[in-house]
C-alpha positions as CSV (number, residue, x, y, z in Angstrom):
1,M,-7.7,-9.6,8.0
2,E,-10.8,-11.1,6.5
3,Y,-10.6,-13.1,3.3
4,R,-13.4,-13.4,0.7
5,Q,-14.0,-15.5,-2.4
6,L,-13.6,-13.6,-5.6
7,G,-17.0,-14.0,-7.1
8,R,-17.8,-17.6,-8.2
9,S,-14.1,-18.3,-8.8
10,G,-12.2,-20.4,-6.3
11,L,-9.7,-17.6,-5.6
12,I,-9.6,-16.2,-2.0
13,V,-8.4,-12.6,-1.6
14,S,-7.9,-10.3,1.4
15,C,-10.7,-7.8,2.0
16,L,-8.2,-5.0,1.6
17,S,-5.7,-5.1,-1.2
18,L,-2.8,-2.8,-2.0
19,G,-2.9,-0.5,-4.9
20,T,0.3,0.6,-6.5
21,M,-0.6,3.6,-8.7
22,T,1.6,5.8,-6.4
23,M,4.7,3.7,-7.2
24,G,7.0,5.1,-9.9
25,G,6.3,8.8,-9.9
26,K,6.5,9.2,-13.7
27,G,4.5,11.5,-16.0
28,N,1.0,12.4,-14.9
29,F,1.1,9.7,-12.2
30,A,3.6,11.7,-10.2
31,K,0.5,13.7,-9.1
32,T,-0.6,10.6,-7.1
33,G,2.7,9.8,-5.5
34,D,6.3,9.0,-6.3
35,T,7.1,5.9,-4.1
36,D,10.5,4.4,-5.1
37,L,11.6,0.8,-4.8
38,E,12.7,1.1,-1.2
39,G,9.5,2.8,-0.2
40,A,7.5,0.1,-2.1
41,K,9.4,-2.6,-0.2
42,R,8.4,-1.0,3.1
43,Q,4.7,-0.6,2.1
44,I,4.4,-4.1,0.6
45,G,6.0,-5.4,3.8
46,M,3.4,-3.5,5.9
47,A,0.6,-4.9,3.7
48,L,1.9,-8.5,4.0
49,D,2.2,-8.1,7.8
50,A,-1.4,-7.0,7.9
51,G,-2.5,-10.1,5.9
52,I,-3.0,-8.6,2.5
53,N,-2.4,-11.1,-0.3
54,L,-3.5,-9.1,-3.4
55,F,-1.5,-6.4,-5.1
56,D,-3.0,-4.3,-7.9
57,T,-1.2,-2.5,-10.6
58,A,-1.5,-1.6,-14.3
59,D,0.8,-1.3,-17.3
60,I,-0.1,2.4,-17.7
61,Y,0.9,3.4,-14.1
62,S,4.0,5.5,-14.5
63,A,4.5,4.0,-18.0
64,G,5.3,0.5,-16.6
65,A,7.5,1.6,-13.7
66,S,4.9,0.6,-11.2
67,E,4.9,-3.0,-12.5
68,E,8.7,-3.0,-12.4
69,I,8.8,-1.8,-8.8
70,V,6.1,-4.3,-7.7
71,G,7.9,-7.2,-9.4
72,Q,11.2,-6.3,-7.7
73,A,9.6,-5.6,-4.3
74,L,7.9,-9.0,-4.4
75,K,11.0,-11.0,-5.2
76,G,11.2,-14.1,-3.0
77,K,7.5,-13.6,-2.1
78,R,5.8,-14.2,-5.4
79,D,4.5,-17.7,-4.7
80,S,2.6,-16.5,-1.6
81,V,0.8,-13.5,-3.2
82,L,-1.6,-12.6,-6.0
83,I,-0.7,-10.0,-8.6
84,A,-3.4,-8.2,-10.5
85,T,-2.6,-5.9,-13.4
86,K,-4.5,-4.2,-16.3
87,A,-4.2,-3.3,-20.0
88,R,-6.1,-1.2,-22.5
89,F,-4.5,2.3,-22.5
90,R,-1.8,3.5,-24.8
91,M,1.7,2.2,-24.1
92,G,3.5,3.3,-27.2
93,S,3.4,5.6,-30.3
94,E,2.2,3.0,-32.8
95,I,-1.4,3.0,-33.9
96,N,-2.0,-0.5,-32.3
97,D,-0.4,0.3,-29.0
98,A,-3.7,0.7,-27.3
99,G,-7.2,-0.8,-27.1
100,L,-8.5,-4.3,-26.5
101,S,-7.6,-6.0,-29.8
102,R,-6.1,-9.4,-29.7
103,Y,-2.9,-7.9,-31.0
104,H,-2.6,-5.4,-28.2
105,I,-3.8,-7.5,-25.3
106,I,-1.4,-10.4,-25.9
107,R,1.5,-8.0,-26.5
108,A,0.6,-6.0,-23.3
109,A,0.3,-9.2,-21.2
110,E,3.7,-10.4,-22.3
111,A,5.2,-7.0,-21.6
112,S,3.6,-6.9,-18.1
113,L,5.0,-10.4,-17.4
114,K,8.5,-9.2,-18.3
115,R,8.2,-6.0,-16.2
116,L,6.8,-7.9,-13.2
117,G,9.5,-10.6,-13.5
118,T,7.0,-13.4,-13.3
119,D,5.6,-16.2,-15.5
120,H,1.9,-15.6,-14.8
121,I,-0.6,-12.9,-13.9
122,D,-3.1,-13.9,-11.3
123,L,-5.8,-11.5,-12.3
124,Y,-5.6,-9.7,-15.7
125,Q,-8.1,-6.9,-16.1
126,L,-9.4,-5.0,-19.1
127,H,-8.8,-1.5,-17.8
128,Q,-11.5,0.2,-19.8
129,W,-14.1,-0.5,-22.6
130,D,-13.0,-0.4,-26.2
131,G,-16.0,0.3,-28.4
132,L,-14.0,-0.4,-31.7
133,T,-12.9,-3.9,-31.0
134,P,-15.5,-6.7,-31.1
135,I,-15.9,-8.1,-27.6
136,D,-15.5,-11.7,-28.9
137,E,-12.0,-10.8,-30.2
138,T,-11.1,-9.4,-26.8
139,L,-12.5,-12.4,-24.9
140,E,-10.8,-14.9,-27.2
141,A,-7.5,-13.2,-26.5
142,L,-8.1,-13.5,-22.7
143,D,-9.1,-17.1,-23.2
144,T,-5.9,-17.8,-25.1
145,L,-3.8,-16.2,-22.3
146,I,-5.6,-18.2,-19.6
147,R,-5.3,-21.5,-21.4
148,S,-1.6,-20.9,-22.1
149,G,-1.0,-20.4,-18.3
150,K,0.2,-16.8,-18.6
151,V,-3.0,-15.6,-16.9
152,R,-5.0,-17.3,-14.1
153,Y,-8.2,-15.3,-14.1
154,A,-9.6,-12.4,-16.1
155,G,-11.6,-9.4,-15.0
156,V,-12.9,-6.1,-16.3
157,S,-12.7,-2.5,-15.0
158,N,-14.7,0.7,-15.6
159,F,-17.2,-1.1,-17.8
160,S,-20.8,0.0,-17.9
161,A,-23.4,-2.6,-16.9
162,W,-24.3,-3.3,-20.6
163,H,-20.6,-3.7,-21.4
164,L,-20.3,-6.1,-18.5
165,M,-23.3,-8.2,-19.5
166,K,-22.3,-8.2,-23.2
167,A,-18.9,-9.6,-22.1
168,I,-20.4,-12.3,-19.9
169,G,-23.0,-13.3,-22.5
170,T,-20.5,-13.5,-25.3
171,A,-18.2,-15.6,-23.2
172,A,-21.0,-18.1,-22.5
173,L,-22.1,-18.1,-26.2
174,K,-18.5,-18.7,-27.5
175,N,-17.5,-21.0,-24.7
176,Y,-14.7,-18.7,-23.6
177,I,-13.5,-18.5,-20.0
178,A,-15.5,-15.6,-18.6
179,P,-14.4,-12.7,-16.4
180,V,-14.7,-13.4,-12.7
181,S,-14.6,-9.8,-11.4
182,Q,-15.0,-6.1,-12.0
183,Q,-12.9,-3.3,-10.6
184,I,-15.1,-0.2,-10.1
185,H,-15.0,3.3,-8.6
186,Y,-17.2,3.3,-5.5
187,S,-17.2,5.3,-2.3
188,L,-19.5,7.2,0.0
189,E,-19.1,10.2,-2.3
190,A,-19.6,8.2,-5.5
191,R,-22.4,5.6,-5.2
192,E,-23.4,5.5,-8.9
193,A,-22.2,1.9,-9.1
194,E,-25.3,1.0,-7.1
195,Y,-27.6,1.8,-10.0
196,E,-26.5,-1.2,-12.1
197,L,-23.0,-2.4,-11.5
198,I,-23.6,-3.7,-8.0
199,P,-26.9,-5.4,-8.9
200,A,-25.2,-7.0,-11.9
201,T,-22.5,-8.3,-9.6
202,L,-24.9,-9.9,-7.2
203,D,-27.0,-11.4,-10.1
204,Q,-23.9,-12.8,-11.9
205,Q,-21.9,-13.7,-8.8
206,L,-18.9,-11.6,-9.7
207,G,-16.1,-10.4,-7.5
208,V,-15.8,-6.6,-6.9
209,L,-12.6,-4.7,-6.4
210,V,-13.0,-1.0,-5.5
211,W,-10.6,1.6,-6.6
212,S,-10.3,5.1,-5.1
213,P,-12.4,4.2,-2.0
214,L,-11.5,7.5,-0.4
215,A,-12.5,9.6,-3.5
216,G,-8.9,10.6,-4.1
217,G,-8.5,11.6,-0.4
218,L,-11.7,13.7,-0.2
219,L,-13.1,11.3,2.4
220,S,-9.9,11.3,4.6
221,G,-11.3,14.0,6.8
222,K,-8.7,16.6,5.7
223,Y,-11.2,18.3,3.3
224,R,-13.6,20.4,5.4
225,R,-16.2,23.1,4.7
226,D,-14.6,26.5,4.4
227,K,-11.1,25.2,4.6
228,D,-8.4,25.1,2.0
229,A,-7.3,21.7,0.6
230,P,-4.1,20.4,2.4
231,E,-0.8,20.8,0.7
232,G,0.5,17.8,-1.4
233,T,-2.9,16.4,-2.2
234,R,-4.3,15.1,-5.5
235,Q,-6.9,17.9,-5.5
236,L,-4.3,20.6,-5.5
237,A,-2.4,18.7,-8.2
238,N,-5.5,18.8,-10.4
239,W,-5.7,15.1,-10.7
240,G,-9.3,15.4,-11.7
241,E,-10.8,12.2,-10.2
242,P,-13.4,11.9,-9.0
243,P,-15.5,14.7,-10.4
244,I,-17.3,16.5,-7.6
245,R,-20.8,17.5,-8.8
246,D,-22.2,18.6,-5.4
247,Q,-19.7,20.2,-3.1
248,E,-22.1,20.7,-0.2
249,R,-23.2,17.0,-0.3
250,L,-19.5,16.0,-0.1
251,Y,-19.0,18.2,3.0
252,D,-22.2,16.8,4.6
253,I,-20.8,13.3,4.1
254,V,-17.4,14.3,5.6
255,D,-19.1,15.9,8.6
256,V,-20.8,12.6,9.5
257,L,-17.6,10.7,8.8
258,V,-15.6,12.9,11.2
259,E,-18.3,12.8,13.9
260,I,-18.3,9.0,13.8
261,A,-14.5,8.8,13.7
262,E,-14.1,11.1,16.6
263,S,-16.5,9.2,18.7
264,R,-14.4,6.0,18.1
265,D,-11.0,7.8,18.2
266,V,-10.1,6.6,14.7
267,S,-9.6,8.4,11.4
268,A,-12.4,9.4,9.0
269,A,-10.6,7.4,6.4
270,Q,-11.0,4.2,8.4
271,I,-14.7,4.8,8.8
272,A,-15.1,5.4,5.0
273,L,-13.3,2.2,4.2
274,A,-15.2,0.2,6.9
275,W,-18.5,1.4,5.3
276,L,-17.4,0.0,1.9
277,L,-16.2,-3.3,3.4
278,G,-19.7,-3.9,4.7
279,R,-21.5,-3.1,1.5
280,S,-23.3,-5.9,-0.4
281,G,-21.2,-7.5,-3.2
282,I,-17.8,-6.0,-2.2
283,T,-14.9,-8.5,-2.3
284,S,-11.8,-6.3,-1.7
285,V,-11.2,-2.6,-1.3
286,I,-8.0,-1.3,-2.8
287,V,-6.0,1.0,-0.6
288,G,-2.9,3.0,-1.6
289,A,-1.0,5.7,0.1
290,R,1.6,8.4,-0.6
291,T,3.2,7.8,2.8
292,D,3.8,4.9,5.2
293,E,1.7,6.7,7.8
294,Q,-1.3,6.9,5.5
295,L,-1.0,3.2,4.6
296,A,-0.7,2.2,8.3
297,D,-3.9,4.2,9.0
298,N,-5.8,2.7,6.1
299,L,-4.9,-0.9,7.0
300,K,-6.6,-0.5,10.4
301,A,-10.0,-0.2,8.7
302,A,-10.1,-4.0,8.4
303,E,-10.5,-4.1,12.2
304,I,-13.6,-1.8,12.4
305,S,-17.1,-3.0,12.4
306,L,-19.7,-0.2,12.1
307,T,-22.9,-0.4,14.1
308,S,-26.3,-0.4,12.3
309,E,-26.9,3.2,13.6
310,E,-23.6,4.4,12.2
311,R,-24.3,2.7,8.8
312,E,-27.7,4.2,8.7
313,R,-26.3,7.7,9.2
314,L,-23.7,7.3,6.5
315,D,-26.3,5.7,4.1
316,K,-28.7,8.5,4.6
317,V,-26.3,11.4,4.1
318,S,-24.8,9.8,0.9
319,L,-27.9,8.2,-0.6
320,L,-28.5,8.9,-4.3
321,P,-32.0,9.5,-5.7
322,L,-33.6,6.7,-7.8
323,I,-33.4,7.5,-11.5
324,Y,-35.6,6.0,-14.2
325,P,-36.5,3.1,-14.4
326,Y,-35.8,2.4,-10.8
327,W,-38.2,4.9,-9.3
328,H,-40.9,3.3,-11.4
329,Q,-39.9,-0.2,-10.3
330,A,-40.0,1.0,-6.7
331,R,-43.6,2.2,-7.2
332,T,-45.0,-0.6,-9.3
333,A,-42.8,-3.7,-9.0
334,S,-41.8,-3.9,-5.4
335,D,-43.7,-7.2,-4.9
336,R,-41.5,-9.1,-7.4
337,L,-37.9,-7.8,-6.9
338,S,-34.8,-10.0,-6.5
339,Q,-32.1,-9.4,-4.0
340,A,-30.0,-7.8,-6.7
341,D,-32.8,-5.4,-7.5
342,L,-33.3,-4.6,-3.8
343,S,-29.7,-3.8,-3.3
344,L,-30.5,-0.5,-4.9
345,I,-34.3,0.0,-4.4
346,E,-34.9,-1.3,-0.8
347,P,-33.7,1.8,1.0
348,H,-36.3,3.8,-1.0
349,L,-39.3,1.6,-0.2
């Protein structure tokens, strides 16, 4: 297992981390999996044996059941691992039981600590933007949690680039402890983060955690052109993430993944994960699984190093077009672009 620094922080995390959305099986999250405590103990044990030191959950996952299971499964191991969780979404029926207000964030953190059975959260992430709460109120609440010792580091998730930069700028202006990372949706099928979120990461020296790196299983190699989706998958369960806007492009990507995987006698999922692990700015890729077999397969991705030719094939089949203002920058500003700029534009020059 490779270990990487989380942005400009001093925290070191494994390049693969374990996602726990499949643990609990309550409500709508049952569509992603229903791993119980015994199953969680097995999977967490597998992850630990592979060298993973970061475990990612959220209060909303199975209405808190995921956090409870993670906390119980990590008993006796807490001091040797890192726990990341999130808050923002509705956790109760009262009007203030959602959002990024100081009221909700502090209550949510204290509730997560109780469910996890721990006295601190290593990485506390804002799960989504809240356009109604002033960002300085949100950051002050995170600053309070960090200075009190209940949270070690703060991060954001699913922010747009201007949301991200507004948070960073406000933290600097107000002298609050700034977020050190962002958790984003990024895969061969969904490369939109390369337009602004990855360049912002490189420019601001943030850590990046990637969720749904296999596009909800679409990049596992099980979804093929002119074939029905396999039984027991998120797509048949109408999970709805990620949205597929170009079905033929998806199948083209999968075709290349399968060809490379077969030439190496590994799974397409391992190739898709290895591609992400080699992308600029990526700190850790979050893997999760409905079964132990899926997890064991995903963990092997850390051992794969793609050749430049393999990367070029995958880059080419999945490359997104330059939208404005980037096509204009490519045409008129290529003599004065930073490495952050070039992370998007260079393949088009």
